[in-house]
N, CA, C, O and the ligand as a Tripos MOL2 file, in Angstrom:
@<TRIPOS>MOLECULE
protein
  265   263    67     0     0
PROTEIN
NO_CHARGES

@<TRIPOS>ATOM
      1 N          89.6020  117.0500   81.5360 N.3       1 MET1
      2 CA         90.2780  116.0870   82.4140 C.3       1 MET1
      3 C          89.3210  115.5800   83.4860 C.2       1 MET1
      4 O          88.5680  116.3510   84.0810 O.2       1 MET1
      5 N          89.3610  114.3060   83.7170 N.am      2 LYS2
      6 CA         88.4830  113.6730   84.6850 C.3       2 LYS2
      7 C          88.8830  114.0700   86.1120 C.2       2 LYS2
      8 O          90.0630  114.1070   86.4630 O.2       2 LYS2
      9 N          87.8700  114.3600   86.9070 N.am      3 GLU3
     10 CA         88.1570  114.6790   88.3060 C.3       3 GLU3
     11 C          88.2020  113.4080   89.1210 C.2       3 GLU3
     12 O          87.2800  112.5930   89.0860 O.2       3 GLU3
     13 N          89.2960  113.2490   89.8580 N.am      4 GLU4
     14 CA         89.4120  112.0750   90.7170 C.3       4 GLU4
     15 C          88.9720  112.4370   92.1210 C.2       4 GLU4
     16 O          89.1670  113.5620   92.5820 O.2       4 GLU4
     17 N          88.3760  111.4630   92.7900 N.am      5 SER5
     18 CA         88.0220  111.6880   94.1870 C.3       5 SER5
     19 C          88.6790  110.6140   95.0440 C.2       5 SER5
     20 O          89.0770  109.5570   94.5560 O.2       5 SER5
     21 N          88.7800  110.9150   96.3290 N.am      6 CYS6
     22 CA         89.4150  109.9600   97.2380 C.3       6 CYS6
     23 C          88.5350  108.7250   97.3900 C.2       6 CYS6
     24 O          87.3330  108.8210   97.6420 O.2       6 CYS6
     25 N          89.1500  107.5870   97.2340 N.am      7 TYR7
     26 CA         88.4720  106.2960   97.3220 C.3       7 TYR7
     27 C          87.8960  106.0460   98.7200 C.2       7 TYR7
     28 O          86.8710  105.3820   98.8740 O.2       7 TYR7
     29 N          88.5730  106.5860   99.7260 N.am      8 ILE8
     30 CA         88.1420  106.3520  101.1040 C.3       8 ILE8
     31 C          87.1210  107.3820  101.5890 C.2       8 ILE8
     32 O          86.0180  107.0150  101.9930 O.2       8 ILE8
     33 N          87.4790  108.6580  101.5530 N.am      9 CYS9
     34 CA         86.6160  109.6740  102.1630 C.3       9 CYS9
     35 C          85.8010  110.4580  101.1450 C.2       9 CYS9
     36 O          84.9090  111.2190  101.5180 O.2       9 CYS9
     37 N          86.1040  110.2780   99.8500 N.am     10 GLY10
     38 CA         85.3190  110.9510   98.8240 C.3      10 GLY10
     39 C          85.7210  112.3830   98.5440 C.2      10 GLY10
     40 O          85.0790  113.0570   97.7390 O.2      10 GLY10
     41 N          86.7630  112.8590   99.1890 N.am     11 LYS11
     42 CA         87.2220  114.2220   98.9440 C.3      11 LYS11
     43 C          87.5240  114.4280   97.4640 C.2      11 LYS11
     44 O          88.1670  113.5860   96.8360 O.2      11 LYS11
     45 N          87.0670  115.5350   96.9100 N.am     12 LYS12
     46 CA         87.3810  115.8320   95.5300 C.3      12 LYS12
     47 C          87.2950  117.3180   95.2580 C.2      12 LYS12
     48 O          86.6440  118.0270   96.0260 O.2      12 LYS12
     49 N          87.9190  117.8310   94.2000 N.am     13 PRO13
     50 CA         88.8400  117.0530   93.3700 C.3      13 PRO13
     51 C          90.1870  116.8860   94.0680 C.2      13 PRO13
     52 O          90.5650  117.7060   94.9060 O.2      13 PRO13
     53 N          90.8900  115.8470   93.7280 N.am     14 LEU14
     54 CA         92.2280  115.6630   94.2770 C.3      14 LEU14
     55 C          93.2000  116.5500   93.5120 C.2      14 LEU14
     56 O          93.0440  116.7820   92.3140 O.2      14 LEU14
     57 N          94.2080  117.0410   94.2310 N.am     15 GLU15
     58 CA         95.2240  117.8800   93.5870 C.3      15 GLU15
     59 C          96.0890  117.0280   92.6710 C.2      15 GLU15
     60 O          96.2170  115.8160   92.8410 O.2      15 GLU15
     61 N          96.6730  117.7060   91.6990 N.am     16 LYS16
     62 CA         97.5910  117.0210   90.7860 C.3      16 LYS16
     63 C          98.6890  116.2810   91.5610 C.2      16 LYS16
     64 O          99.0640  115.1580   91.2260 O.2      16 LYS16
     65 N          99.1820  116.9390   92.5890 N.am     17 ASN17
     66 CA        100.2510  116.3130   93.3690 C.3      17 ASN17
     67 C          99.7600  115.1010   94.1570 C.2      17 ASN17
     68 O         100.5110  114.1500   94.3710 O.2      17 ASN17
     69 N          98.5180  115.1380   94.5810 N.am     18 GLU18
     70 CA         97.9660  113.9770   95.3010 C.3      18 GLU18
     71 C          97.8760  112.7840   94.3550 C.2      18 GLU18
     72 O          98.2350  111.6620   94.7120 O.2      18 GLU18
     73 N          97.3990  113.0430   93.1650 N.am     19 ILE19
     74 CA         97.2750  111.9720   92.1780 C.3      19 ILE19
     75 C          98.6560  111.4540   91.7730 C.2      19 ILE19
     76 O          98.8720  110.2500   91.6360 O.2      19 ILE19
     77 N          99.5760  112.3890   91.5870 N.am     20 GLY20
     78 CA        100.9480  112.0130   91.2370 C.3      20 GLY20
     79 C         101.5690  111.1260   92.3060 C.2      20 GLY20
     80 O         102.2740  110.1620   92.0090 O.2      20 GLY20
     81 N         101.2930  111.4700   93.5370 N.am     21 LEU21
     82 CA        101.8490  110.7090   94.6490 C.3      21 LEU21
     83 C         101.2590  109.2980   94.6930 C.2      21 LEU21
     84 O         101.9760  108.3330   94.9540 O.2      21 LEU21
     85 N          99.9880  109.1810   94.4460 N.am     22 ASN22
     86 CA         99.3470  107.8640   94.3660 C.3      22 ASN22
     87 C         100.0310  107.0060   93.3110 C.2      22 ASN22
     88 O         100.3180  105.8300   93.5320 O.2      22 ASN22
     89 N         100.2860  107.6210   92.1590 N.am     23 LYS23
     90 CA        100.9080  106.8750   91.0660 C.3      23 LYS23
     91 C         102.3350  106.4680   91.3990 C.2      23 LYS23
     92 O         102.7850  105.3740   91.0610 O.2      23 LYS23
     93 N         103.0350  107.3790   92.0730 N.am     24 LYS24
     94 CA        104.4250  107.0920   92.4230 C.3      24 LYS24
     95 C         104.5200  105.9980   93.4770 C.2      24 LYS24
     96 O         105.3760  105.1170   93.3960 O.2      24 LYS24
     97 N         103.6430  106.0600   94.4560 N.am     25 LEU25
     98 CA        103.7690  105.1440   95.5970 C.3      25 LEU25
     99 C         103.0060  103.8420   95.4060 C.2      25 LEU25
    100 O         103.3780  102.8120   95.9670 O.2      25 LEU25
    101 N         101.9480  103.8870   94.6190 N.am     26 LEU26
    102 CA        101.1080  102.6990   94.4680 C.3      26 LEU26
    103 C         101.2070  102.0720   93.0820 C.2      26 LEU26
    104 O         100.6950  100.9770   92.8500 O.2      26 LEU26
    105 N         101.8680  102.7720   92.1670 N.am     27 GLY27
    106 CA        102.0240  102.2410   90.8180 C.3      27 GLY27
    107 C         101.2270  103.0580   89.8150 C.2      27 GLY27
    108 O         100.1500  103.5680   90.1270 O.2      27 GLY27
    109 N         101.7670  103.1780   88.6050 N.am     28 SER28
    110 CA        101.1540  104.0620   87.6130 C.3      28 SER28
    111 C          99.8080  103.5480   87.1110 C.2      28 SER28
    112 O          99.0560  104.2870   86.4760 O.2      28 SER28
    113 N          99.5030  102.2830   87.3950 N.am     29 LYS29
    114 CA         98.2340  101.7370   86.9020 C.3      29 LYS29
    115 C          97.1110  101.8050   87.9300 C.2      29 LYS29
    116 O          96.0510  101.2140   87.7250 O.2      29 LYS29
    117 N          97.3270  102.5120   89.0200 N.am     30 VAL30
    118 CA         96.2920  102.5810   90.0490 C.3      30 VAL30
    119 C          95.0000  103.1730   89.4790 C.2      30 VAL30
    120 O          95.0220  104.0890   88.6560 O.2      30 VAL30
    121 N          93.9000  102.6310   89.9350 N.am     31 THR31
    122 CA         92.6040  103.1560   89.5070 C.3      31 THR31
    123 C          91.8740  103.8160   90.6720 C.2      31 THR31
    124 O          90.9270  104.5770   90.4740 O.2      31 THR31
    125 N          92.3230  103.5170   91.8830 N.am     32 LYS32
    126 CA         91.7390  104.1430   93.0630 C.3      32 LYS32
    127 C          92.7510  105.1270   93.6130 C.2      32 LYS32
    128 O          93.9400  104.8270   93.7150 O.2      32 LYS32
    129 N          92.2660  106.3000   93.9620 N.am     33 PHE33
    130 CA         93.1670  107.3230   94.4720 C.3      33 PHE33
    131 C          92.8050  107.6950   95.8950 C.2      33 PHE33
    132 O          91.6370  107.6680   96.2830 O.2      33 PHE33
    133 N          93.8070  108.0380   96.6570 N.am     34 TYR34
    134 CA         93.6290  108.4480   98.0500 C.3      34 TYR34
    135 C          94.0530  109.9110   98.2060 C.2      34 TYR34
    136 O          95.0010  110.3600   97.5600 O.2      34 TYR34
    137 N          93.3520  110.6440   99.0600 N.am     35 CYS35
    138 CA         93.8140  111.9880   99.4020 C.3      35 CYS35
    139 C          95.0080  111.8380  100.3410 C.2      35 CYS35
    140 O          95.3340  110.7300  100.7660 O.2      35 CYS35
    141 N          95.6560  112.9540  100.6640 N.am     36 TYR36
    142 CA         96.8400  112.8820  101.5230 C.3      36 TYR36
    143 C          96.5560  112.1580  102.8360 C.2      36 TYR36
    144 O          97.3100  111.2750  103.2460 O.2      36 TYR36
    145 N          95.4720  112.5370  103.4840 N.am     37 GLU37
    146 CA         95.1690  111.9720  104.7990 C.3      37 GLU37
    147 C          94.9480  110.4650  104.7300 C.2      37 GLU37
    148 O          95.4820  109.7080  105.5410 O.2      37 GLU37
    149 N          94.1590  110.0470  103.7560 N.am     38 CYS38
    150 CA         93.8370  108.6260  103.6380 C.3      38 CYS38
    151 C          95.0300  107.8230  103.1460 C.2      38 CYS38
    152 O          95.2170  106.6720  103.5410 O.2      38 CYS38
    153 N          95.8340  108.4300  102.2860 N.am     39 LEU39
    154 CA         97.0360  107.7630  101.8040 C.3      39 LEU39
    155 C          98.0300  107.5560  102.9500 C.2      39 LEU39
    156 O          98.6550  106.5020  103.0660 O.2      39 LEU39
    157 N          98.1600  108.5700  103.7800 N.am     40 ALA40
    158 CA         99.0590  108.4710  104.9290 C.3      40 ALA40
    159 C          98.6140  107.3400  105.8590 C.2      40 ALA40
    160 O          99.4360  106.5710  106.3580 O.2      40 ALA40
    161 N          97.3210  107.2550  106.0780 N.am     41 GLU41
    162 CA         96.7970  106.2010  106.9380 C.3      41 GLU41
    163 C          97.0200  104.8280  106.3060 C.2      41 GLU41
    164 O          97.4230  103.8750  106.9740 O.2      41 GLU41
    165 N          96.7500  104.7540  105.0230 N.am     42 TYR42
    166 CA         96.9070  103.4960  104.2830 C.3      42 TYR42
    167 C          98.3500  103.0000  104.3320 C.2      42 TYR42
    168 O          98.6010  101.8080  104.5070 O.2      42 TYR42
    169 N          99.2890  103.9240  104.1770 N.am     43 LEU43
    170 CA        100.7110  103.5600  104.1550 C.3      43 LEU43
    171 C         101.3330  103.5690  105.5460 C.2      43 LEU43
    172 O         102.5100  103.2500  105.7120 O.2      43 LEU43
    173 N         100.5310  103.9370  106.5470 N.am     44 GLU44
    174 CA        101.0000  104.0190  107.9370 C.3      44 GLU44
    175 C         102.1980  104.9430  108.0790 C.2      44 GLU44
    176 O         103.1980  104.6150  108.7190 O.2      44 GLU44
    177 N         102.0620  106.1060  107.4620 N.am     45 VAL45
    178 CA        103.0570  107.1700  107.6120 C.3      45 VAL45
    179 C         102.2800  108.4270  107.9900 C.2      45 VAL45
    180 O         101.0540  108.3900  108.0910 O.2      45 VAL45
    181 N         102.9900  109.5470  108.2020 N.am     46 ASP46
    182 CA        102.2210  110.7720  108.4270 C.3      46 ASP46
    183 C         102.2830  111.6520  107.1810 C.2      46 ASP46
    184 O         103.0930  111.4240  106.2820 O.2      46 ASP46
    185 N         101.4250  112.6490  107.1460 N.am     47 THR47
    186 CA        101.3260  113.4610  105.9380 C.3      47 THR47
    187 C         102.6240  114.2290  105.6750 C.2      47 THR47
    188 O         102.9370  114.5440  104.5270 O.2      47 THR47
    189 N         103.3750  114.5280  106.7310 N.am     48 GLU48
    190 CA        104.6690  115.1950  106.5530 C.3      48 GLU48
    191 C         105.5740  114.3730  105.6380 C.2      48 GLU48
    192 O         106.2930  114.9150  104.7980 O.2      48 GLU48
    193 N         105.5230  113.0660  105.8190 N.am     49 PHE49
    194 CA        106.3170  112.1570  105.0000 C.3      49 PHE49
    195 C         105.9050  112.2820  103.5320 C.2      49 PHE49
    196 O         106.7510  112.2980  102.6380 O.2      49 PHE49
    197 N         104.6120  112.3680  103.3010 N.am     50 LEU50
    198 CA        104.1070  112.4730  101.9280 C.3      50 LEU50
    199 C         104.5440  113.7820  101.2830 C.2      50 LEU50
    200 O         104.9490  113.8050  100.1200 O.2      50 LEU50
    201 N         104.4590  114.8740  102.0440 N.am     51 PHE51
    202 CA        104.8800  116.1700  101.4970 C.3      51 PHE51
    203 C         106.3780  116.1650  101.2000 C.2      51 PHE51
    204 O         106.8210  116.7420  100.2070 O.2      51 PHE51
    205 N         107.1480  115.5180  102.0570 N.am     52 ALA52
    206 CA        108.5870  115.4060  101.8220 C.3      52 ALA52
    207 C         108.8480  114.6240  100.5420 C.2      52 ALA52
    208 O         109.7470  114.9580   99.7700 O.2      52 ALA52
    209 N         108.0590  113.5890  100.3290 N.am     53 LYS53
    210 CA        108.1860  112.7770   99.1120 C.3      53 LYS53
    211 C         107.9190  113.6230   97.8670 C.2      53 LYS53
    212 O         108.6360  113.5290   96.8700 O.2      53 LYS53
    213 N         106.8830  114.4440   97.9430 N.am     54 ILE54
    214 CA        106.5440  115.2960   96.8000 C.3      54 ILE54
    215 C         107.7190  116.2100   96.4610 C.2      54 ILE54
    216 O         108.0800  116.3680   95.2950 O.2      54 ILE54
    217 N         108.3100  116.8100   97.4960 N.am     55 GLU55
    218 CA        109.4660  117.6890   97.2600 C.3      55 GLU55
    219 C         110.6020  116.9160   96.6130 C.2      55 GLU55
    220 O         111.2950  117.4210   95.7300 O.2      55 GLU55
    221 N         110.7800  115.6960   97.0640 N.am     56 GLU56
    222 CA        111.8280  114.8380   96.5290 C.3      56 GLU56
    223 C         111.5870  114.5610   95.0400 C.2      56 GLU56
    224 O         112.5090  114.6540   94.2300 O.2      56 GLU56
    225 N         110.3670  114.2290   94.6940 N.am     57 PHE57
    226 CA        110.0380  113.9550   93.2930 C.3      57 PHE57
    227 C         110.1670  115.2120   92.4390 C.2      57 PHE57
    228 O         110.6270  115.1570   91.2980 O.2      57 PHE57
    229 N         109.7610  116.3350   93.0010 N.am     58 LYS58
    230 CA        109.8800  117.6030   92.2750 C.3      58 LYS58
    231 C         111.3320  117.8920   91.9480 C.2      58 LYS58
    232 O         111.6520  118.3550   90.8530 O.2      58 LYS58
    233 N         112.2060  117.6180   92.9000 N.am     59 ASP59
    234 CA        113.6340  117.8520   92.6910 C.3      59 ASP59
    235 C         114.1710  117.0250   91.5360 C.2      59 ASP59
    236 O         115.1440  117.4050   90.8850 O.2      59 ASP59
    237 N         113.5360  115.9030   91.2900 N.am     60 ARG60
    238 CA        113.9750  115.0560   90.1800 C.3      60 ARG60
    239 C         113.2230  115.4030   88.9000 C.2      60 ARG60
    240 O         113.2730  114.6770   87.9070 O.2      60 ARG60
    241 N         112.5160  116.5490   88.9560 N.am     61 SER61
    242 CA        111.7790  117.0390   87.7850 C.3      61 SER61
    243 C         110.7420  116.0570   87.2740 C.2      61 SER61
    244 O         110.5120  115.9480   86.0700 O.2      61 SER61
    245 N         110.1280  115.3540   88.1840 N.am     62 CYS62
    246 CA        109.0920  114.4190   87.7730 C.3      62 CYS62
    247 C         107.8880  115.1910   87.2370 C.2      62 CYS62
    248 O         107.4110  116.1300   87.8730 O.2      62 CYS62
    249 N         107.4090  114.7970   86.0870 N.am     63 THR63
    250 CA        106.3160  115.5240   85.4340 C.3      63 THR63
    251 C         104.9650  115.3090   86.0960 C.2      63 THR63
    252 O         103.9920  115.9820   85.7570 O.2      63 THR63
    253 N         104.9010  114.3790   87.0350 N.am     64 LEU64
    254 CA        103.6230  114.1560   87.7090 C.3      64 LEU64
    255 C         103.3340  115.2170   88.7640 C.2      64 LEU64
    256 O         102.2360  115.2720   89.3180 O.2      64 LEU64
    257 N         104.3310  116.0610   89.0380 N.am     65 PHE65
    258 CA        104.1730  117.0310   90.1130 C.3      65 PHE65
    259 C         104.3310  118.4580   89.6260 C.2      65 PHE65
    260 O         105.0660  118.7350   88.6780 O.2      65 PHE65
    261 N         103.6230  119.3560   90.2960 N.am     66 LEU66
    262 CA        103.6840  120.7760   89.9400 C.3      66 LEU66
    263 C         104.8360  121.4570   90.6780 C.2      66 LEU66
    264 O         105.0520  122.6570   90.5110 O.2      66 LEU66
    265 ZN         90.4980  110.7090  101.7180 Zn       67 ZN67
@<TRIPOS>BOND
     1     1     2 1
     2     2     3 1
     3     3     4 2
     4     3     5 am
     5     5     6 1
     6     6     7 1
     7     7     8 2
     8     7     9 am
     9     9    10 1
    10    10    11 1
    11    11    12 2
    12    11    13 am
    13    13    14 1
    14    14    15 1
    15    15    16 2
    16    15    17 am
    17    17    18 1
    18    18    19 1
    19    19    20 2
    20    19    21 am
    21    21    22 1
    22    22    23 1
    23    23    24 2
    24    23    25 am
    25    25    26 1
    26    26    27 1
    27    27    28 2
    28    27    29 am
    29    29    30 1
    30    30    31 1
    31    31    32 2
    32    31    33 am
    33    33    34 1
    34    34    35 1
    35    35    36 2
    36    35    37 am
    37    37    38 1
    38    38    39 1
    39    39    40 2
    40    39    41 am
    41    41    42 1
    42    42    43 1
    43    43    44 2
    44    43    45 am
    45    45    46 1
    46    46    47 1
    47    47    48 2
    48    47    49 am
    49    49    50 1
    50    50    51 1
    51    51    52 2
    52    51    53 am
    53    53    54 1
    54    54    55 1
    55    55    56 2
    56    55    57 am
    57    57    58 1
    58    58    59 1
    59    59    60 2
    60    59    61 am
    61    61    62 1
    62    62    63 1
    63    63    64 2
    64    63    65 am
    65    65    66 1
    66    66    67 1
    67    67    68 2
    68    67    69 am
    69    69    70 1
    70    70    71 1
    71    71    72 2
    72    71    73 am
    73    73    74 1
    74    74    75 1
    75    75    76 2
    76    75    77 am
    77    77    78 1
    78    78    79 1
    79    79    80 2
    80    79    81 am
    81    81    82 1
    82    82    83 1
    83    83    84 2
    84    83    85 am
    85    85    86 1
    86    86    87 1
    87    87    88 2
    88    87    89 am
    89    89    90 1
    90    90    91 1
    91    91    92 2
    92    91    93 am
    93    93    94 1
    94    94    95 1
    95    95    96 2
    96    95    97 am
    97    97    98 1
    98    98    99 1
    99    99   100 2
   100    99   101 am
   101   101   102 1
   102   102   103 1
   103   103   104 2
   104   103   105 am
   105   105   106 1
   106   106   107 1
   107   107   108 2
   108   107   109 am
   109   109   110 1
   110   110   111 1
   111   111   112 2
   112   111   113 am
   113   113   114 1
   114   114   115 1
   115   115   116 2
   116   115   117 am
   117   117   118 1
   118   118   119 1
   119   119   120 2
   120   119   121 am
   121   121   122 1
   122   122   123 1
   123   123   124 2
   124   123   125 am
   125   125   126 1
   126   126   127 1
   127   127   128 2
   128   127   129 am
   129   129   130 1
   130   130   131 1
   131   131   132 2
   132   131   133 am
   133   133   134 1
   134   134   135 1
   135   135   136 2
   136   135   137 am
   137   137   138 1
   138   138   139 1
   139   139   140 2
   140   139   141 am
   141   141   142 1
   142   142   143 1
   143   143   144 2
   144   143   145 am
   145   145   146 1
   146   146   147 1
   147   147   148 2
   148   147   149 am
   149   149   150 1
   150   150   151 1
   151   151   152 2
   152   151   153 am
   153   153   154 1
   154   154   155 1
   155   155   156 2
   156   155   157 am
   157   157   158 1
   158   158   159 1
   159   159   160 2
   160   159   161 am
   161   161   162 1
   162   162   163 1
   163   163   164 2
   164   163   165 am
   165   165   166 1
   166   166   167 1
   167   167   168 2
   168   167   169 am
   169   169   170 1
   170   170   171 1
   171   171   172 2
   172   171   173 am
   173   173   174 1
   174   174   175 1
   175   175   176 2
   176   175   177 am
   177   177   178 1
   178   178   179 1
   179   179   180 2
   180   179   181 am
   181   181   182 1
   182   182   183 1
   183   183   184 2
   184   183   185 am
   185   185   186 1
   186   186   187 1
   187   187   188 2
   188   187   189 am
   189   189   190 1
   190   190   191 1
   191   191   192 2
   192   191   193 am
   193   193   194 1
   194   194   195 1
   195   195   196 2
   196   195   197 am
   197   197   198 1
   198   198   199 1
   199   199   200 2
   200   199   201 am
   201   201   202 1
   202   202   203 1
   203   203   204 2
   204   203   205 am
   205   205   206 1
   206   206   207 1
   207   207   208 2
   208   207   209 am
   209   209   210 1
   210   210   211 1
   211   211   212 2
   212   211   213 am
   213   213   214 1
   214   214   215 1
   215   215   216 2
   216   215   217 am
   217   217   218 1
   218   218   219 1
   219   219   220 2
   220   219   221 am
   221   221   222 1
   222   222   223 1
   223   223   224 2
   224   223   225 am
   225   225   226 1
   226   226   227 1
   227   227   228 2
   228   227   229 am
   229   229   230 1
   230   230   231 1
   231   231   232 2
   232   231   233 am
   233   233   234 1
   234   234   235 1
   235   235   236 2
   236   235   237 am
   237   237   238 1
   238   238   239 1
   239   239   240 2
   240   239   241 am
   241   241   242 1
   242   242   243 1
   243   243   244 2
   244   243   245 am
   245   245   246 1
   246   246   247 1
   247   247   248 2
   248   247   249 am
   249   249   250 1
   250   250   251 1
   251   251   252 2
   252   251   253 am
   253   253   254 1
   254   254   255 1
   255   255   256 2
   256   255   257 am
   257   257   258 1
   258   258   259 1
   259   259   260 2
   260   259   261 am
   261   261   262 1
   262   262   263 1
   263   263   264 2
@<TRIPOS>SUBSTRUCTURE
     1 MET1         2 RESIDUE 1 A MET
     2 LYS2         6 RESIDUE 1 A LYS
     3 GLU3        10 RESIDUE 1 A GLU
     4 GLU4        14 RESIDUE 1 A GLU
     5 SER5        18 RESIDUE 1 A SER
     6 CYS6        22 RESIDUE 1 A CYS
     7 TYR7        26 RESIDUE 1 A TYR
     8 ILE8        30 RESIDUE 1 A ILE
     9 CYS9        34 RESIDUE 1 A CYS
    10 GLY10       38 RESIDUE 1 A GLY
    11 LYS11       42 RESIDUE 1 A LYS
    12 LYS12       46 RESIDUE 1 A LYS
    13 PRO13       50 RESIDUE 1 A PRO
    14 LEU14       54 RESIDUE 1 A LEU
    15 GLU15       58 RESIDUE 1 A GLU
    16 LYS16       62 RESIDUE 1 A LYS
    17 ASN17       66 RESIDUE 1 A ASN
    18 GLU18       70 RESIDUE 1 A GLU
    19 ILE19       74 RESIDUE 1 A ILE
    20 GLY20       78 RESIDUE 1 A GLY
    21 LEU21       82 RESIDUE 1 A LEU
    22 ASN22       86 RESIDUE 1 A ASN
    23 LYS23       90 RESIDUE 1 A LYS
    24 LYS24       94 RESIDUE 1 A LYS
    25 LEU25       98 RESIDUE 1 A LEU
    26 LEU26      102 RESIDUE 1 A LEU
    27 GLY27      106 RESIDUE 1 A GLY
    28 SER28      110 RESIDUE 1 A SER
    29 LYS29      114 RESIDUE 1 A LYS
    30 VAL30      118 RESIDUE 1 A VAL
    31 THR31      122 RESIDUE 1 A THR
    32 LYS32      126 RESIDUE 1 A LYS
    33 PHE33      130 RESIDUE 1 A PHE
    34 TYR34      134 RESIDUE 1 A TYR
    35 CYS35      138 RESIDUE 1 A CYS
    36 TYR36      142 RESIDUE 1 A TYR
    37 GLU37      146 RESIDUE 1 A GLU
    38 CYS38      150 RESIDUE 1 A CYS
    39 LEU39      154 RESIDUE 1 A LEU
    40 ALA40      158 RESIDUE 1 A ALA
    41 GLU41      162 RESIDUE 1 A GLU
    42 TYR42      166 RESIDUE 1 A TYR
    43 LEU43      170 RESIDUE 1 A LEU
    44 GLU44      174 RESIDUE 1 A GLU
    45 VAL45      178 RESIDUE 1 A VAL
    46 ASP46      182 RESIDUE 1 A ASP
    47 THR47      186 RESIDUE 1 A THR
    48 GLU48      190 RESIDUE 1 A GLU
    49 PHE49      194 RESIDUE 1 A PHE
    50 LEU50      198 RESIDUE 1 A LEU
    51 PHE51      202 RESIDUE 1 A PHE
    52 ALA52      206 RESIDUE 1 A ALA
    53 LYS53      210 RESIDUE 1 A LYS
    54 ILE54      214 RESIDUE 1 A ILE
    55 GLU55      218 RESIDUE 1 A GLU
    56 GLU56      222 RESIDUE 1 A GLU
    57 PHE57      226 RESIDUE 1 A PHE
    58 LYS58      230 RESIDUE 1 A LYS
    59 ASP59      234 RESIDUE 1 A ASP
    60 ARG60      238 RESIDUE 1 A ARG
    61 SER61      242 RESIDUE 1 A SER
    62 CYS62      246 RESIDUE 1 A CYS
    63 THR63      250 RESIDUE 1 A THR
    64 LEU64      254 RESIDUE 1 A LEU
    65 PHE65      258 RESIDUE 1 A PHE
    66 LEU66      262 RESIDUE 1 A LEU
    67 ZN67       265 GROUP 0 **** ****
């Protein structure tokens, strides 16, 4: 499996949940991925919001999340 790195800060490897969140929030065809911190900044939310989103997706048994 290819290792993704953050498009902004270069952090790698990104966690499965980070990648899943990128796909959920930015669209499944995204080619650039953001880590939690950079994604939060990009979307103008805080990381708590992102973690809450992950829990929400997990509850719906989304396969993109662990
Ligand atoms: Zn980053």
